Each structure stands twice: as structure tokens, then as C-alpha cells.
C-alpha positions in Angstrom: 103.3 -112.3 -0.9 102.9 -112.8 2.8 99.8 -111.4 4.4 100.2 -107.9 5.7 99.8 -107.1 9.4 96.4 -105.4 9.7 96.5 -104.4 13.4 98.3 -101.1 13.1 97.6 -98.3 15.7 94.7 -95.9 15.0 96.3 -92.5 14.4 95.0 -89.5 16.3 94.9 -87.3 13.2 95.2 -87.5 9.4 96.0 -84.0 8.1 93.6 -81.6 9.8 91.0 -84.3 10.5 90.7 -85.8 14.0 90.4 -89.6 13.9 87.8 -91.1 16.1 88.1 -94.7 15.0 89.0 -97.2 12.3 86.1 -98.4 10.0 88.1 -100.7 7.8 91.6 -102.2 7.5 92.6 -104.1 4.5 95.9 -105.3 3.0 96.4 -102.1 1.0 94.4 -99.3 2.6 92.6 -98.2 5.8 89.4 -96.2 6.3 88.8 -94.1 9.4 85.9 -92.2 10.8 86.9 -88.6 11.4 85.8 -85.2 12.6 86.4 -82.3 10.2 88.0 -79.1 11.6 85.8 -76.0 12.3 85.3 -74.0 9.2 86.0 -77.0 6.8 83.8 -77.1 3.8 83.1 -80.8 4.3 80.4 -82.2 6.6 81.4 -82.5 10.3 81.5 -86.3 10.1 83.6 -87.8 7.3 85.5 -90.9 6.3 89.2 -90.8 5.6 90.7 -93.4 3.2 94.5 -93.7 3.2 97.1 -96.2 1.8 98.8 -98.2 4.5 102.4 -97.1 5.3 103.8 -100.3 3.9 102.3 -99.8 0.5 103.2 -96.1 -0.2 106.3 -97.4 -2.0 104.1 -99.4 -4.4 103.8 -97.0 -7.3 100.9 -98.6 -9.1 98.6 -98.8 -6.0 99.3 -95.1 -5.0 98.6 -93.9 -8.5 95.4 -95.9 -8.6 94.5 -94.3 -5.3 95.1 -90.9 -6.7 93.1 -91.8 -9.8 90.2 -92.7 -7.6 90.2 -89.2 -6.1 90.6 -87.5 -9.4 87.9 -89.3 -11.2 85.4 -89.5 -8.4 85.7 -85.7 -7.8 84.4 -85.1 -11.3 81.4 -87.4 -11.0 78.2 -85.7 -9.6 75.7 -88.3 -8.7 73.5 -89.3 -5.7 74.4 -92.9 -6.6 78.2 -92.6 -6.6 80.4 -92.2 -3.4 81.6 -88.6 -3.5 85.2 -87.5 -2.9 85.2 -84.2 -0.9 88.9 -83.6 -0.9 92.4 -85.1 -1.5 95.3 -84.3 0.8 98.6 -85.5 2.1 99.6 -86.0 5.7 102.9 -85.0 7.4 104.6 -88.1 6.1 103.5 -87.4 2.5 100.9 -90.2 2.4 97.8 -89.2 0.4 94.3 -89.5 1.8 90.8 -89.1 0.5 88.0 -87.4 2.4 84.6 -89.0 1.7 81.1 -89.3 3.2 80.8 -91.7 6.2 78.2 -94.0 4.7 76.2 -95.8 7.4 75.6 -98.9 5.4 77.3 -102.0 4.0 78.7 -103.3 0.8 76.4 -105.5 -1.4 78.8 -108.3 -0.8 78.2 -108.2 2.9 74.5 -107.8 2.4 74.4 -111.0 0.4 76.7 -112.7 2.9 74.3 -111.9 5.7 71.2 -113.4 4.0 71.8 -114.8 0.5 69.6 -113.9 -2.5 67.5 -110.8 -2.5 63.8 -110.7 -3.5 63.4 -109.5 -7.1 61.9 -106.1 -6.2 65.0 -105.4 -4.1 67.5 -106.7 -6.6 65.8 -104.7 -9.3 65.9 -101.5 -7.3 69.5 -101.8 -6.2 70.5 -102.6 -9.7 68.6 -99.6 -11.1 70.2 -97.2 -8.6 73.6 -98.5 -9.4 72.9 -98.3 -13.1 71.9 -94.6 -12.7 75.2 -94.0 -10.8 77.1 -95.6 -13.6 75.2 -93.5 -16.2 76.2 -90.3 -14.3 79.8 -91.4 -14.3 79.7 -92.3 -18.0 78.4 -88.9 -19.1 80.6 -86.9 -16.7 82.6 -84.0 -18.2 85.8 -82.2 -17.2 86.2 -78.5 -16.3 86.5 -77.8 -20.0 83.2 -79.5 -20.7 84.8 -82.4 -22.6 83.6 -85.9 -21.9 85.8 -87.8 -19.5 85.1 -91.2 -21.0 84.7 -92.9 -17.7 84.2 -96.7 -17.6 84.3 -98.2 -14.1 85.7 -101.6 -15.1 85.4 -103.0 -11.6 81.6 -103.2 -11.1 81.1 -106.0 -8.5 79.4 -106.5 -5.1 82.2 -105.2 -3.0 82.1 -101.9 -4.9 78.4 -101.3 -4.2 77.4 -99.6 -0.9 73.8 -99.7 0.3 72.9 -97.5 3.2 70.2 -97.4 5.9 68.3 -94.8 3.9 67.9 -97.2 1.0 70.4 -95.5 -1.2 72.8 -97.6 -3.3 76.1 -96.1 -4.4 78.9 -97.0 -6.8 82.3 -97.0 -5.0 85.9 -97.3 -5.9 86.9 -95.7 -9.2 90.5 -96.8 -8.6 90.8 -98.9 -11.9 88.3 -96.9 -13.9 89.1 -96.0 -17.5 89.0 -92.3 -18.1 90.9 -89.8 -20.3 91.8 -88.0 -17.0 93.7 -90.9 -15.5 97.1 -90.5 -14.1 98.1 -94.0 -14.9 97.6 -95.4 -18.4 96.4 -98.9 -19.1 98.5 -100.7 -21.6 96.8 -102.1 -24.7 95.4 -105.5 -23.7 96.0 -105.0 -20.0 93.2 -106.3 -17.7 92.1 -104.5 -14.6 89.3 -105.5 -12.3 87.8 -108.8 -11.0 87.9 -111.7 -13.5 84.4 -113.0 -12.7 82.9 -109.7 -13.7 84.7 -109.0 -17.0 82.7 -108.4 -20.2 84.0 -110.4 -23.2 85.6 -107.3 -24.7 87.6 -106.7 -21.5 89.0 -110.2 -21.6 89.9 -109.9 -25.3 91.6 -106.5 -24.7 89.2 -104.7 -27.0 88.0 -101.1 -26.3 85.6 -100.7 -23.5 82.7 -98.3 -23.1 79.5 -97.8 -21.0 78.1 -101.2 -22.2 81.1 -102.9 -20.6 79.8 -101.7 -17.2 76.3 -102.8 -18.2 77.5 -106.3 -18.6 79.3 -106.4 -15.3 76.2 -104.9 -13.5 74.2 -107.6 -15.3 76.3 -110.2 -13.5 75.8 -108.4 -10.2 72.0 -108.4 -10.6 72.2 -112.1 -11.6 74.0 -112.8 -8.4 71.6 -110.7 -6.2 68.7 -112.8 -7.6 70.4 -116.2 -7.1 72.7 -115.7 -4.1 75.4 -117.5 -6.1 78.5 -116.6 -8.1 77.9 -116.7 -11.8 81.5 -117.4 -12.6 84.3 -118.8 -10.4 87.3 -117.6 -12.4 90.9 -118.1 -11.1 92.6 -117.4 -14.4 92.1 -115.5 -17.7 91.4 -118.9 -19.3 88.6 -119.6 -16.8 87.1 -116.2 -17.3 87.3 -116.4 -21.1 85.7 -119.8 -21.2 82.8 -118.8 -18.9 82.1 -115.3 -20.2 83.1 -115.4 -23.8 82.4 -119.0 -24.9 80.1 -121.1 -22.7 76.4 -120.3 -22.5 75.5 -117.9 -19.7 72.8 -119.6 -17.7 69.4 -117.9 -17.5 68.8 -116.6 -14.0 65.6 -118.6 -13.8 67.6 -121.8 -14.0 68.9 -121.0 -10.6 66.0 -118.9 -9.3 62.7 -120.1 -10.8 60.7 -117.5 -8.9 62.3 -114.6 -10.8 59.7 -112.9 -13.1 60.2 -113.7 -16.7 60.5 -110.0 -17.6 63.3 -109.4 -15.1 65.1 -112.5 -16.4 64.9 -111.2 -19.9 66.3 -107.8 -18.8 69.3 -109.5 -17.1 69.8 -111.7 -20.2 70.0 -108.7 -22.4 72.5 -107.0 -20.2 74.6 -110.2 -20.5 74.6 -110.4 -24.3 78.2 -111.0 -25.5 78.0 -108.5 -28.3 78.0 -104.9 -26.9 75.6 -103.8 -29.6 73.0 -106.3 -28.4 73.0 -105.0 -24.8 71.3 -101.9 -23.5 72.8 -98.8 -25.2 73.5 -97.2 -21.9 73.1 -97.8 -18.2 70.2 -95.4 -17.8 68.2 -97.7 -20.2 69.2 -100.7 -18.1 67.9 -98.9 -15.0 64.5 -98.1 -16.6 64.1 -101.7 -17.8 65.0 -103.2 -14.4 62.3 -101.1 -12.6 59.7 -101.8 -15.3 60.3 -105.6 -15.1 58.8 -106.0 -11.6 55.3 -105.2 -10.4 56.7 -102.7 -7.9 60.4 -102.0 -7.1 61.3 -101.9 -3.5 61.0 -98.4 -1.9 64.0 -96.8 -0.3 62.4 -97.3 3.1 62.1 -101.0 2.4 65.7 -101.2 1.2 66.9 -99.4 4.4 64.9 -101.8 6.5 66.5 -104.8 4.7 69.9 -103.4 5.3 69.2 -103.0 9.0 67.6 -106.5 9.3 70.6 -108.2 7.6 73.5 -106.2 8.9 72.5 -104.7 12.2 75.7 -105.6 14.0 77.9 -103.9 11.4 75.6 -100.8 11.4 75.6 -100.4 15.2 79.4 -100.1 15.1 79.3 -97.6 12.2 76.7 -95.6 14.0 78.8 -95.5 17.1 81.7 -94.1 15.1 79.5 -91.5 13.5 78.2 -90.5 16.9 81.7 -90.2 18.2 82.8 -88.1 15.2 79.7 -85.8 15.6 80.5 -85.3 19.4 83.3 -83.4 21.1 85.1 -86.3 22.8 88.6 -87.3 22.1 88.3 -91.1 22.5 88.7 -93.5 19.7 87.1 -96.7 18.6 88.7 -99.5 16.5 85.7 -101.1 14.8 88.0 -103.7 13.3 88.8 -105.0 16.8 85.1 -105.6 17.7 83.3 -108.9 17.3 81.7 -109.7 13.9 83.2 -106.7 12.2 86.8 -107.9 12.2 88.1 -107.7 8.7 86.6 -105.4 6.2 85.6 -104.8 2.6 89.2 -105.2 1.3 89.9 -108.3 3.3 86.5 -110.1 3.5 84.9 -109.4 0.1 82.0 -111.6 -0.8 82.0 -114.1 2.1 79.1 -116.4 2.5 77.0 -117.5 -0.5 79.2 -115.4 -2.8 82.9 -115.6 -2.3 85.8 -113.4 -3.3 87.0 -113.1 -6.8 90.5 -113.1 -8.2 91.6 -109.5 -8.7 93.9 -108.5 -11.5 95.5 -105.2 -12.0 98.2 -104.0 -14.3 101.9 -104.5 -14.4 104.2 -105.5 -11.5 104.5 -103.0 -8.7 107.9 -101.2 -8.2 109.4 -98.6 -5.9 109.0 -95.0 -7.2 107.8 -93.3 -4.1 109.7 -90.1 -4.5 108.3 -89.5 -8.0 104.7 -90.3 -7.0 104.7 -88.1 -4.0 106.3 -85.2 -5.9 103.5 -85.4 -8.4 100.9 -85.7 -5.6 102.1 -82.4 -4.1 101.9 -80.7 -7.5 98.4 -82.0 -8.2 97.2 -81.0 -4.8 97.7 -77.4 -5.8 95.1 -77.4 -8.5 93.1 -80.6 -8.3 90.5 -79.1 -6.0 91.1 -75.4 -6.7 
């Protein structure tokens, strides 16, 4: 498929939200900084995520987008990116209303400086594990477990802000009983280099599947390298289900032995040999270092490594908080050009092959009709 044109005009409004600038522009979706209308229940400054006009006809992507809203709205956690609301603009395009996080993805944090010191990697990993645990135990309005498994835990889907808070992002391919789209038996969704063996084999997934993927993320934080360079299912299967997974200390000898053992346990091939849940993984990560990094230290690291990115985000946040009507296109400014969806894992850690479901096909009318019906009760 030819590359999509990313330089589309910044809209003045999306639904009732006044757009002050573009934060991110990828091949499938855009993210804008926005000002909420007076009397809105959301904070004054928000982020709006919306599919690009040229992908609204792509049924699978739009349904994944709606799944992200539906699932994230039912997860209450300080370590998961919240969804405030779901809406549709005058053209019928759906959009999500989310917090405007002044921070960067873990992929950009690593690209801006390579491996993290063990206390920082352990703390980021622990916070993300707690976010995953909150998602895993989330329940629906009837109190029944939702059975959420993220299935796409990877550095681009981790946000770390200037306050030192790490958050899980993007539940678009998460497994949950509440999904709109259903995954076929044996169908793979996510990034090949972060699959647990049971994912590759098409076996059932559970919380321990996310523990394995997060184990890879922690391994990569500690080494500044990709664990697996998989361009096909065969590559992923060979590396993650057959070949020995290298001990993190082979690539980073300075890592404490206790931390290396915690990572190794998370990466055991048999789910029963891993941590039973993500909360246990979080506790083990923090206990494996003499002192985990504080939130203040994490925030300082984010500022030191990604100051240029942050200054542009802070300018957008300030514009949204003010009363002006001018707009900023962050994607047009130096050193912020492409974004999470188009520059994932540059630098020491590069992008990973993404796989997701069956071929896309045009069913816009049906998808948008269902969207309008869901809007009536999804956030009632």
C-alpha cells in the first residue's frame, strides 16, 4: 500500500471541542490538542484521537478504534490512559476524548538515549504492570469480569509523563468479552516481536500473556536493544517459542542478578512458570533493585531526554488552556515531525512488524450506524 499523505489541514473543531493544534499524525489516525466546551464534564485541556478521513471506510480499523474506547472506558487505573468520552463529528467520523499527557512514549524515550538505568527500568516496568493488572481485573457494569488482555504491550504503547507516571495506552487490539470485533481462532493481533509463545501458537491468552510481553519491554529498557527482530510468524516462533531467550545480563552485565532473574521468570515459555499476575510482577521488579527510581527522578529523566518534544506539547497544552483561537501544528515543527504511529521505536530500538486480523474491506455504512447506536448508551 502506498504511504498515506500525512499533511492534512488541522480542523478548527471536532464535535464540540475546539482544536488548538495537532499532536500526532500517523497513517491511520490523528491526535489533536483541544479545548473542551464550557460545562463539559472533561478537563478543560484534552486530546482528541480520530481516524483519518481516508481510513473511515476500513471496517476493521474503525471497529478496533471503537473497541479501544469501549474497553478503556471500563478500566479505572492511574497507570492506564483514560477515555473520557466517545463521539462522532458532523461527518460521522468517531473520535475519542482523552487526557493530554505531557510526556513521550517509551519508544521515543529509548530512542533519545538508549538503555535505562536498572532503577528506572524497574520502576517503569512496575507501574505498567500495575496498569495491566487493573485492566486484567476490570469488570463491566454488571460486575462480571471483562477478561481483558492487552495483547499489544510494547514500547510505543507505554507513555511516561513529566510527573514520572507511566501509563498503558492503546487497547485497540485487546482481547475482552466486551469487544465489538471478534478474533478468529488462531488469529494474531499485535507486534510480532512481543508475542508470547501461546499467542504465536493460537492458544488461549490470559494475564500471563501480557506479563511475557512486558518482560520483553523491560529486557529492552535494560539493554537498549531489540530482543527479537521478527518480520514473519516463522521468525517470531523461532525466536520466542524455540530458541533460548538470552539472559539480560549477557547484553547488559551491570544489571543486578535479582532483576535479571525477575525478567527471566516473566519470559518463561510456559505460562504456569511465569508470575501468576501482573501485580506480582510489579512487586518483584521493585524488590529486585536497591531503590526504584522515584517519580521525580523519572520525570526529570523524561525532561532530560525528550525536552524538545515536551516543549511543543506544553505549548499546545498552554494554547488549549487559554482563550486564543490560533492553532499549532506540532507535526510541522522541527524534531517532532512524525509521531507515535509513524516513527515507533526509532534509534536503538526500531519498529516492529504489526499484524492484525483479516483483510480490511469497505463497510462504512454498517460501522457508522452501529456507532450511532452505541453512542446512545456507551457513556450513559
